[in-house]
C-alpha positions as CSV (number, residue, x, y, z in Angstrom):
1,X,24.3,-71.7,-26.4
2,X,25.7,-73.6,-29.4
3,X,23.5,-71.4,-31.7
4,X,25.0,-68.2,-30.1
5,X,28.5,-69.6,-30.6
6,X,27.8,-70.3,-34.2
7,X,26.5,-66.8,-34.9
8,X,29.4,-65.2,-33.1
9,X,31.9,-67.3,-35.0
10,X,30.1,-66.3,-38.3
11,X,30.3,-62.6,-37.5
12,X,33.9,-62.9,-36.5
13,X,34.8,-64.6,-39.8
14,X,32.6,-62.4,-42.0
15,X,35.3,-59.6,-42.6
16,X,37.8,-62.3,-43.5
17,X,35.4,-64.0,-45.9
18,X,34.7,-60.6,-47.5
19,X,38.4,-59.8,-48.0
20,X,39.0,-63.3,-49.5
21,X,36.1,-62.8,-51.8
22,X,37.6,-59.6,-53.1
23,X,41.1,-61.1,-53.9
24,X,41.9,-61.5,-57.5
25,X,41.8,-59.6,-60.8
26,X,39.2,-56.9,-61.6
27,X,38.1,-55.1,-64.6
28,X,38.2,-51.4,-63.5
29,X,37.5,-48.0,-64.9
30,X,38.1,-44.4,-63.8
31,X,36.0,-41.7,-65.3
32,X,38.0,-38.7,-66.5
33,X,36.2,-35.8,-68.0
34,X,33.2,-38.0,-68.9
35,X,35.4,-40.7,-70.5
36,X,35.7,-44.2,-68.9
37,X,39.3,-45.4,-68.9
38,X,39.4,-49.2,-68.5
39,X,42.4,-50.8,-66.8
40,X,43.6,-53.9,-65.0
41,X,43.3,-53.9,-61.2
42,X,44.1,-56.5,-58.5
43,X,43.3,-57.1,-54.9
44,X,45.1,-59.4,-52.5
45,X,45.2,-60.0,-48.7
46,X,42.5,-59.4,-46.2
47,X,41.2,-57.0,-43.6
48,X,43.9,-54.5,-42.6
49,X,46.4,-56.3,-44.8
50,X,44.4,-55.8,-48.0
51,X,46.4,-54.5,-50.9
52,X,45.5,-53.1,-54.3
53,X,47.7,-53.1,-57.4
54,X,47.9,-50.9,-60.5
55,X,50.0,-51.9,-63.5
56,X,52.2,-50.3,-66.1
57,X,52.8,-53.3,-68.3
58,X,54.5,-55.9,-66.0
59,X,55.4,-53.2,-63.3
60,X,53.3,-53.4,-60.2
61,X,52.3,-50.3,-58.2
62,X,51.2,-51.8,-54.9
63,X,49.2,-49.8,-52.3
64,X,51.1,-48.9,-49.2
65,X,48.0,-49.2,-46.9
66,X,44.6,-50.8,-47.1
67,X,41.6,-51.9,-45.2
68,X,38.3,-53.5,-45.9
69,X,35.6,-53.1,-43.2
70,X,31.9,-53.7,-43.4
71,X,32.0,-53.5,-47.2
72,X,34.0,-50.3,-47.2
73,X,37.3,-50.4,-49.0
74,X,40.1,-47.9,-48.5
75,X,43.5,-48.1,-50.2
76,X,46.4,-45.6,-50.1
77,X,49.4,-45.1,-52.3
78,X,51.8,-42.8,-50.3
79,X,54.2,-42.3,-53.2
80,X,51.3,-41.0,-55.3
81,X,49.6,-39.1,-52.4
82,X,46.5,-40.9,-53.5
83,X,43.7,-43.0,-52.1
84,X,40.9,-45.2,-53.3
85,X,37.6,-45.2,-51.4
86,X,35.0,-47.6,-52.6
87,X,32.1,-49.7,-51.4
88,X,31.6,-53.4,-52.3
89,X,28.0,-54.2,-53.1
90,X,26.3,-56.7,-55.4
91,X,29.6,-58.0,-56.7
92,X,31.0,-54.6,-57.7
93,X,33.2,-51.9,-56.3
94,X,32.1,-48.2,-56.7
95,X,33.7,-45.1,-55.3
96,X,36.4,-42.5,-56.1
97,X,40.1,-42.4,-56.7
98,X,41.5,-39.2,-55.1
99,X,45.0,-37.8,-55.8
100,X,47.0,-34.7,-55.2
101,X,48.5,-33.5,-58.5
102,X,50.5,-30.6,-59.6
103,X,47.3,-28.9,-60.8
104,X,45.6,-29.6,-57.4
105,X,43.5,-32.5,-56.1
106,X,41.7,-34.6,-58.6
107,X,38.9,-37.1,-58.0
108,X,37.9,-39.8,-60.5
109,X,34.8,-41.9,-60.2
110,X,35.9,-45.5,-59.9
111,X,34.1,-48.8,-60.8
112,X,35.3,-52.4,-60.8
113,X,33.7,-55.7,-61.5
114,X,35.2,-59.2,-61.6
115,X,37.6,-59.9,-64.5
116,X,36.0,-61.7,-67.4
117,X,38.2,-62.9,-70.2
118,X,37.0,-61.5,-73.6
119,X,38.8,-62.9,-76.6
120,X,39.5,-60.5,-79.5
121,X,39.0,-60.7,-83.2
122,X,41.3,-63.3,-84.7
123,X,41.4,-61.2,-87.9
124,X,43.0,-58.2,-86.3
125,X,45.1,-56.2,-88.7
126,X,48.9,-56.3,-88.1
127,X,50.0,-52.9,-86.8
128,X,53.0,-53.8,-84.6
129,X,56.1,-51.7,-85.1
130,X,57.3,-48.1,-85.0
131,X,55.0,-45.3,-86.1
132,X,55.2,-41.5,-86.1
133,X,52.4,-39.1,-85.0
134,X,52.8,-35.6,-86.6
135,X,51.9,-32.9,-84.1
136,X,52.5,-29.4,-82.9
137,X,53.0,-29.7,-79.1
138,X,53.3,-26.8,-76.6
139,X,56.9,-28.0,-76.0
140,X,58.0,-27.3,-79.6
141,X,57.7,-30.9,-80.9
142,X,56.7,-31.6,-84.4
143,X,56.2,-35.4,-84.0
144,X,55.8,-38.2,-81.4
145,X,56.8,-41.8,-81.5
146,X,54.0,-44.4,-81.4
147,X,55.4,-47.8,-80.4
148,X,53.1,-50.8,-80.9
149,X,53.7,-54.4,-79.8
150,X,51.2,-57.0,-81.0
151,X,50.3,-60.6,-80.3
152,X,47.3,-61.5,-82.4
153,X,44.4,-59.4,-81.3
154,X,46.2,-58.3,-78.1
155,X,48.1,-55.1,-78.4
156,X,50.4,-53.0,-76.1
157,X,51.5,-49.5,-77.2
158,X,52.9,-46.2,-76.0
159,X,53.1,-42.7,-77.2
160,X,56.6,-41.4,-76.6
161,X,56.9,-37.6,-76.2
162,X,59.8,-35.4,-75.1
163,X,59.0,-35.8,-71.4
164,X,58.6,-39.6,-71.7
165,X,55.8,-42.0,-72.6
166,X,52.2,-42.6,-71.7
167,X,52.9,-45.8,-69.9
168,X,51.7,-49.1,-71.4
169,X,48.4,-48.7,-73.3
170,X,46.9,-52.2,-73.5
171,X,43.8,-53.5,-75.3
172,X,42.3,-55.9,-77.8
173,X,41.0,-55.6,-81.4
174,X,37.2,-56.0,-81.6
175,X,34.5,-55.0,-84.0
176,X,36.9,-53.4,-86.4
177,X,38.5,-51.2,-83.8
178,X,41.4,-51.4,-81.4
179,X,40.7,-49.9,-77.9
180,X,43.8,-49.2,-75.9
181,X,43.9,-47.7,-72.4
182,X,46.2,-47.0,-69.5
183,X,45.9,-46.2,-65.8
184,X,48.5,-47.1,-63.2
185,X,47.3,-44.7,-60.6
186,X,48.5,-41.9,-63.0
187,X,48.4,-41.1,-66.7
188,X,44.8,-42.0,-67.5
189,X,44.4,-42.3,-71.3
190,X,42.1,-43.9,-73.8
191,X,42.9,-44.4,-77.5
192,X,40.5,-45.8,-80.1
193,X,42.6,-46.9,-83.1
194,X,41.4,-47.9,-86.6
195,X,43.3,-48.6,-89.8
196,X,42.7,-46.1,-92.6
197,X,42.5,-47.0,-96.3
198,X,46.1,-45.7,-97.0
199,X,47.5,-47.9,-94.2
200,X,47.9,-45.0,-91.7
201,X,46.2,-45.2,-88.3
202,X,43.3,-43.0,-87.2
203,X,43.5,-42.4,-83.5
204,X,40.9,-40.8,-81.2
205,X,42.4,-39.7,-77.9
206,X,40.0,-39.6,-74.9
207,X,37.0,-39.4,-77.2
208,X,37.8,-35.9,-78.6
209,X,41.4,-35.4,-80.0
210,X,42.1,-36.8,-83.5
211,X,45.6,-38.0,-84.3
212,X,47.1,-39.7,-87.3
213,X,50.0,-42.2,-87.2
214,X,52.1,-43.2,-90.2
215,X,54.8,-45.9,-90.4
216,X,58.3,-44.6,-89.6
217,X,59.6,-45.4,-93.0
218,X,56.6,-43.7,-94.6
219,X,57.2,-40.6,-92.5
220,X,60.9,-40.6,-93.6
221,X,60.0,-41.0,-97.3
222,X,57.5,-38.1,-97.1
223,X,60.1,-35.9,-95.4
224,X,57.9,-35.4,-92.4
225,X,59.4,-33.9,-89.2
226,X,61.1,-36.4,-86.9
227,X,60.3,-36.7,-83.2
228,X,62.6,-34.4,-81.1
229,X,66.0,-35.8,-80.1
230,X,66.1,-35.8,-76.3
231,X,69.8,-34.9,-76.4
232,X,69.2,-31.8,-78.5
233,X,66.1,-30.4,-76.8
234,X,67.7,-28.6,-73.8
235,X,71.1,-27.0,-73.4
236,X,72.8,-24.5,-71.1
237,X,73.6,-20.8,-71.5
238,X,77.3,-21.0,-70.8
239,X,79.0,-24.4,-71.2
240,X,82.1,-22.9,-69.6
241,X,80.3,-22.1,-66.3
242,X,79.8,-24.7,-63.5
243,X,76.3,-26.0,-63.0
244,X,75.3,-24.4,-59.7
245,X,72.7,-25.5,-57.2
246,X,72.1,-24.8,-53.6
247,X,69.0,-26.3,-51.9
248,X,68.1,-28.1,-48.7
249,X,67.8,-31.9,-48.4
250,X,64.9,-33.6,-46.7
251,X,66.5,-33.0,-43.3
252,X,66.8,-29.3,-44.0
253,X,70.6,-29.3,-44.5
254,X,71.8,-27.0,-47.3
255,X,73.6,-28.8,-50.1
256,X,75.7,-27.0,-52.8
257,X,77.4,-28.1,-55.9
258,X,80.6,-26.8,-54.3
259,X,80.4,-29.3,-51.5
260,X,83.4,-31.7,-51.1
261,X,81.4,-34.7,-52.0
262,X,80.9,-33.5,-55.6
263,X,84.4,-32.3,-56.3
264,X,86.2,-34.2,-59.0
265,X,83.1,-36.4,-59.5
266,X,80.8,-37.1,-62.4
267,X,77.4,-35.8,-61.3
268,X,74.0,-36.4,-62.8
269,X,71.6,-33.6,-61.9
270,X,68.0,-34.7,-62.4
271,X,65.2,-32.2,-62.5
272,X,62.2,-34.0,-61.0
273,X,59.1,-34.1,-58.9
274,X,57.3,-36.9,-57.1
275,X,54.1,-35.9,-58.8
276,X,55.7,-36.5,-62.2
277,X,54.9,-40.0,-63.8
278,X,57.9,-40.0,-66.1
279,X,60.1,-39.2,-63.0
280,X,58.8,-42.4,-61.5
281,X,60.0,-44.1,-64.7
282,X,63.5,-42.7,-64.5
283,X,64.2,-43.2,-60.8
284,X,64.6,-47.0,-60.8
285,X,67.2,-46.7,-63.5
286,X,69.1,-44.0,-61.8
287,X,69.2,-46.2,-58.7
288,X,70.8,-48.9,-60.8
289,X,73.4,-46.5,-62.2
290,X,74.2,-45.2,-58.8
291,X,74.8,-48.7,-57.4
292,X,77.0,-49.6,-60.4
293,X,79.1,-46.5,-60.7
294,X,79.1,-44.7,-57.3
295,X,82.4,-46.4,-56.2
296,X,83.9,-45.2,-59.5
297,X,83.1,-41.6,-58.9
298,X,79.4,-41.1,-59.8
299,X,77.2,-38.9,-57.8
300,X,73.5,-38.3,-58.5
301,X,71.5,-35.3,-57.3
302,X,67.7,-35.0,-57.7
303,X,66.4,-31.4,-57.6
304,X,62.8,-32.1,-56.7
305,X,60.1,-29.4,-57.2
306,X,57.0,-30.1,-55.2
307,X,53.6,-28.4,-54.5
308,X,53.3,-26.0,-51.6
309,X,51.8,-28.5,-49.2
310,X,54.5,-31.0,-50.0
311,X,57.2,-28.4,-49.3
312,X,55.8,-28.0,-45.8
313,X,55.7,-31.8,-45.2
314,X,57.2,-33.8,-48.1
315,X,55.4,-37.1,-47.3
316,X,54.9,-38.1,-50.9
317,X,58.6,-37.4,-51.7
318,X,59.7,-39.4,-48.7
319,X,57.5,-42.3,-49.9
320,X,58.9,-41.9,-53.4
321,X,62.5,-42.2,-52.1
322,X,61.4,-45.3,-50.1
323,X,59.7,-47.0,-53.0
324,X,62.7,-46.9,-55.3
325,X,65.3,-47.3,-52.6
326,X,67.0,-44.0,-53.5
327,X,70.4,-43.6,-51.7
328,X,71.7,-40.6,-53.7
329,X,71.1,-37.0,-52.8
330,X,67.5,-35.6,-53.0
331,X,66.9,-31.9,-52.6
332,X,63.7,-30.0,-52.0
333,X,63.9,-27.0,-54.3
334,X,60.5,-25.2,-54.4
335,X,57.3,-25.4,-56.4
336,X,57.2,-26.6,-60.0
337,X,56.2,-23.1,-61.3
338,X,59.4,-21.7,-59.7
339,X,61.7,-24.1,-61.4
340,X,62.5,-22.0,-64.5
341,X,63.4,-19.1,-62.4
342,X,65.7,-21.2,-60.2
343,X,67.3,-23.2,-63.1
344,X,69.0,-20.1,-64.6
345,X,71.5,-22.0,-66.7
346,X,69.0,-24.1,-68.5
347,X,68.0,-23.2,-72.1
348,X,64.7,-24.5,-73.5
349,X,64.0,-26.5,-70.4
350,X,60.4,-27.7,-70.2
351,X,60.6,-31.5,-69.7
352,X,60.0,-33.5,-66.5
353,X,62.4,-35.1,-65.9
354,X,65.5,-33.6,-67.4
355,X,69.0,-34.9,-66.6
356,X,72.2,-32.8,-66.8
357,X,75.4,-34.8,-67.2
358,X,78.1,-32.9,-65.3
359,X,81.8,-33.8,-65.8
360,X,84.5,-34.0,-63.2
361,X,85.3,-30.3,-63.9
362,X,81.8,-29.3,-62.8
363,X,80.7,-28.4,-66.4
364,X,77.7,-29.7,-68.2
365,X,78.6,-32.1,-71.0
366,X,75.2,-33.5,-72.1
367,X,71.5,-32.8,-71.3
368,X,68.9,-35.5,-71.8
369,X,65.2,-34.4,-71.8
370,X,62.6,-36.8,-70.5
371,X,62.8,-40.5,-70.0
372,X,60.8,-43.4,-71.4
373,X,59.3,-46.3,-69.4
374,X,59.6,-50.0,-70.4
375,X,56.5,-49.5,-72.4
376,X,58.7,-47.9,-75.1
377,X,60.5,-51.2,-75.7
378,X,63.7,-50.7,-77.8
379,X,63.7,-47.0,-77.1
380,X,63.7,-47.6,-73.4
381,X,66.6,-49.9,-73.8
382,X,68.4,-47.4,-76.0
383,X,67.9,-44.6,-73.5
384,X,69.4,-46.8,-70.7
385,X,72.3,-47.8,-72.9
386,X,73.0,-44.2,-73.9
387,X,72.9,-43.0,-70.3
388,X,75.3,-45.7,-69.3
389,X,77.7,-45.0,-72.1
390,X,77.8,-41.3,-71.3
391,X,78.4,-41.9,-67.7
392,X,81.2,-44.4,-68.5
393,X,82.7,-41.8,-70.9
394,X,82.8,-39.1,-68.3
395,X,84.1,-41.4,-65.6
396,X,87.1,-42.3,-67.8
397,X,88.2,-38.7,-67.7
398,X,90.7,-38.2,-64.9
399,X,90.8,-35.0,-63.0
400,X,94.0,-33.8,-64.8
401,X,92.4,-34.3,-68.2
402,X,89.1,-32.8,-67.1
403,X,90.8,-29.6,-65.8
């Protein structure tokens, strides 16, 4: 009898013991087009309360659901419309990370083993600072920023494009090479960086694309093209015409720019999509702005373009709104490929997100393409300061002056 009780107690506690054994930090990879992308991953909790966490620098992206049962792990991230399905065996997790993306559903093979500290080379070259990557992008850019933060052999970096940045690429200098990578549930990327004889950086992206980075001052001295100014990338056809929109909100109610709530207000109109990583970067800051300036006359409207299945049932967008605590207006506007046809006033619009600053008179005063994450360091701080200053400037204009 006592033996049966002991066995029953063991079986009852086994799932809990398993969950506890998985808690902690893991060295994980996803395989994207044959390339393993390493990243930091954490598990916490137990059983039906198990949670997984991705990271963008210090920002945590926690799962919204999770379960471990009989060695089978399932985690979901509603605001990404993604899930991780893996099996725990012999001290490792193996499975697939599955996500709905603008291009369709993607599936990345996933592997994780217990985190093991691995010190880097104490003689790592000093590469911290601002760099420029000359390029010819499909969006008309001639250069990107490459922002590097270094602490000995440990490095964090980001490539800042017109849309925004890559997220925090982290890694360590070993064996004459710096390997940097990022995966926060989105934006998988691997960079292998080495210092060339002339002091520039040779960068291999995802094992196939070669890039070169030069110090910012070197690029300036050589007269190389500068990265695109986000305030000069996009404009409007007619600055004397009101910025018009008319789309349903998440409850199906039609919202127009002519509605009373927007009259005489400063309005930020953000072009966005819950599938867009850089839109995830911008939303927490817009929430801050709204809380700070709403009582002074600021309104924010997100024009969200989602895939067809999300238009029928915008579960991911609702989870996106919940994650960031969005209280301003969010409208469901169509599919991403329809955006250019629907944004008829925009000129050279091709960045997700893009924010139109509308004055109290209903006219566009500024347009800011893209938005960086905290991985861009000083440029992230600069973008926030610039947004804030422009909002304050527009709020100071009273209705009589604006008209």
